[in-house]
C-alpha positions as CSV (number, residue, x, y, z in Angstrom):
1,M,-9.1,-24.6,-27.8
2,Y,-9.9,-23.1,-24.4
3,S,-7.6,-23.3,-21.4
4,E,-8.6,-25.1,-18.2
5,K,-9.0,-21.8,-16.5
6,V,-11.5,-20.5,-19.1
7,M,-13.5,-23.8,-18.8
8,D,-13.4,-23.5,-15.0
9,H,-14.7,-19.9,-15.0
10,F,-17.4,-20.8,-17.6
11,N,-18.6,-23.9,-15.7
12,N,-18.2,-22.4,-12.2
13,P,-18.5,-18.6,-12.6
14,R,-17.4,-16.5,-9.7
15,N,-19.4,-13.5,-8.5
16,M,-22.4,-14.1,-10.7
17,G,-25.6,-12.2,-9.9
18,E,-26.7,-8.7,-8.9
19,I,-25.9,-6.3,-6.1
20,E,-28.9,-4.6,-4.4
21,N,-28.3,-0.9,-4.2
22,P,-24.9,-0.9,-6.0
23,S,-22.4,1.9,-5.9
24,G,-22.1,1.6,-9.7
25,V,-23.4,-0.4,-12.6
26,G,-22.0,-0.7,-16.1
27,T,-23.6,-2.4,-19.1
28,V,-21.7,-3.0,-22.4
29,G,-22.4,-5.0,-25.5
30,N,-21.0,-6.2,-28.8
31,A,-23.5,-5.9,-31.6
32,K,-21.5,-8.3,-33.8
33,C,-21.6,-11.3,-31.5
34,G,-24.6,-10.3,-29.3
35,D,-22.7,-10.5,-26.0
36,I,-24.0,-8.3,-23.2
37,M,-22.2,-7.8,-19.9
38,R,-23.5,-6.0,-16.8
39,M,-21.2,-5.4,-13.9
40,Y,-22.3,-4.2,-10.4
41,L,-19.9,-2.6,-7.9
42,D,-20.2,-2.1,-4.1
43,V,-17.5,0.4,-3.2
44,D,-16.8,1.4,0.4
45,G,-16.1,4.9,1.8
46,A,-12.4,4.5,1.2
47,G,-12.9,3.7,-2.5
48,V,-12.3,-0.1,-2.2
49,I,-14.4,-2.5,-4.1
50,R,-16.0,-4.6,-1.4
51,D,-18.1,-6.7,-3.7
52,V,-18.6,-7.1,-7.5
53,K,-21.1,-9.2,-9.4
54,F,-21.9,-9.7,-13.1
55,K,-24.7,-10.9,-15.4
56,T,-23.6,-11.9,-18.9
57,F,-25.6,-12.9,-21.9
58,G,-23.2,-14.5,-24.3
59,C,-20.9,-17.3,-25.1
60,G,-18.7,-19.3,-22.8
61,A,-15.7,-17.0,-23.2
62,A,-17.9,-14.0,-22.4
63,V,-19.0,-15.6,-19.1
64,A,-15.4,-16.7,-18.3
65,T,-14.0,-13.2,-18.9
66,S,-16.7,-11.6,-16.9
67,S,-16.0,-14.0,-14.0
68,M,-12.3,-13.4,-14.1
69,A,-12.7,-9.7,-14.4
70,T,-14.7,-9.6,-11.1
71,E,-12.0,-11.7,-9.4
72,L,-9.3,-9.2,-10.6
73,V,-11.1,-6.1,-9.2
74,K,-12.6,-7.4,-6.0
75,G,-10.7,-5.9,-3.0
76,K,-9.0,-3.4,-5.2
77,T,-9.3,0.4,-5.0
78,V,-11.2,2.1,-7.9
79,E,-7.9,3.4,-9.2
80,E,-6.4,-0.2,-9.2
81,A,-9.5,-1.6,-10.9
82,L,-9.2,1.0,-13.6
83,K,-5.8,-0.5,-14.5
84,V,-7.3,-4.0,-15.1
85,T,-7.0,-4.4,-18.9
86,N,-8.3,-7.0,-21.3
87,K,-4.8,-8.3,-21.6
88,A,-4.7,-8.9,-17.8
89,V,-8.0,-10.8,-18.0
90,M,-6.7,-12.9,-20.9
91,E,-3.4,-13.7,-19.1
92,A,-5.3,-14.6,-15.9
93,L,-7.3,-17.1,-18.0
94,D,-4.2,-18.5,-19.7
95,G,-5.2,-17.0,-23.0
96,L,-8.2,-16.9,-25.3
97,P,-8.6,-18.0,-29.0
98,P,-8.1,-15.0,-31.3
99,V,-11.8,-15.0,-32.3
100,K,-12.7,-14.5,-28.6
101,V,-10.4,-11.7,-27.6
102,H,-13.3,-9.3,-28.0
103,C,-14.9,-10.9,-24.9
104,S,-11.9,-9.7,-22.8
105,L,-12.3,-6.2,-24.2
106,L,-16.0,-6.3,-23.2
107,A,-15.0,-7.3,-19.7
108,E,-12.6,-4.3,-19.5
109,E,-15.3,-2.0,-20.8
110,A,-17.8,-3.3,-18.3
111,I,-15.4,-2.5,-15.4
112,H,-14.9,1.0,-16.8
113,A,-18.6,1.5,-17.4
114,A,-19.4,0.5,-13.8
115,L,-16.6,2.8,-12.5
116,W,-17.9,5.6,-14.6
117,D,-21.4,5.1,-13.1
118,Y,-19.9,5.0,-9.6
119,A,-18.0,8.2,-10.2
120,K,-21.1,9.9,-11.6
121,R,-23.2,8.9,-8.6
122,Q,-20.5,10.1,-6.2
123,G,-19.8,13.3,-8.1
124,I,-16.1,12.5,-8.4
125,V,-13.6,12.3,-11.1
126,I,-11.4,9.2,-11.4
127,E,-8.2,10.2,-13.1
128,G,-7.8,8.4,-16.4
129,L,-11.4,7.2,-16.7
130,K,-13.2,8.1,-19.9
131,E,-16.9,8.2,-20.4
132,P,-18.2,5.0,-22.0
133,V,-19.1,5.3,-25.7
134,A,-22.7,4.5,-25.1
135,D,-24.8,2.6,-22.6
136,I,-26.3,-0.6,-24.0
137,D,-29.8,0.7,-23.2
138,E,-29.1,3.7,-25.4
139,I,-27.9,1.4,-28.1
140,A,-31.0,-0.7,-27.9
141,E,-33.3,2.4,-28.0
142,G,-31.7,4.1,-30.9
């Protein structure tokens, strides 16, 4: 059902945790399945992602996609990170079962939400980046 890579990233997640004083934080969730992902970015002055961490509440596929997403954006510029899609996350994991594709979408959305927060904090515009639909805290409140 799950590829070896999915199982490896679930059992040995990379970049799990928080970043103190992050450059950007993005939190996304899926009301249907209850998965919540929070991604933290540390971006240097040249716009390169020095470090990235995640905290995920959810199923094994949610943890695995979060882990792989962090691997795909670490060391990239914010513009390169913006181009990491759910399809790229799934391909890097050697696929996901159809019922778990939404986890890869959450991972892509978490990257975008963290980049949005970074851009907002820096007072910059990242070409092609759209404002997240809603922050998970806003969803929980109302």
